[in-house]
Phi, psi and omega in degrees: 000148176297130177270343181285129184264007177278136180242135187266169178300325180291327180288324181292324178288320174296317175299316177298324185278324175205105186290330183285318180294321179290318183299305181302325178287327173291340179270353175106003176282136181277144182288004177280084175218165185281356173269355186292315179298316179304312181295319176303306186296321175299313171311308181300317178294323173291328180289323173298323174294324179292316176302321183294318177298313173301315178295314181298326181290322178297321182288323177301316183293317181296313178295327174300313187292313180304314176309312184292314178297325177295318174293321176299317182296305186309314185295320176290328174286331176291320176289355178086004181287321183252118179256130177273000000 
């Protein structure tokens, strides 16, 4: 294990990306392992899932706003404030 207790800014970035990989590298393990490809695939899959969730969240927000605006306009129409 690395005995230097100093952590660089790039190590913080590595830790944020994958804390397990950072820890293993800190312990002296080389990134050349049979699990590297599995880990890379897992990170790609998680990234795609996250992008999909973010997109769906944006769409839900947009449709909610459109729905609320529609209800407000409809209510104003029913009250006679808006005439066609």
